[in-house]
C-alpha positions, 0 to 999 in steps of 0.5 A: 362467779366471774367478777366477785369484786364487781358483785361485792361493790354492787352489794356494798353500794346498795347496802350503803344507800339503804342503811344511810336512808334508814338511819337518816329517817329514824334519827330525824325525830331526835336529831335535826341534821340526821343526815350527818348520822346517816351518811357515816352509818351507810358508809361503814355498813357499805364497806363491811358489806363489800368485805363480807361479800367478797370473802364469801364469793372468793372462798374456796374449798380446801382440798381434803387430805383424808384417806377416804 
């Protein structure tokens, strides 16, 4: 992958939007201002998705020191 940071950012933005919308819609039954719950949930999951995606994309195989 040539640009893991760009790909990670794209995954994080998409995740944040989807989770934010899903949480807002689910909480709308019980909370009047459900957007105030959906936005922080989306931001947190977006940041986590960026970190996890970047870690997975930049992981390199450690050289094997086995004599085989």
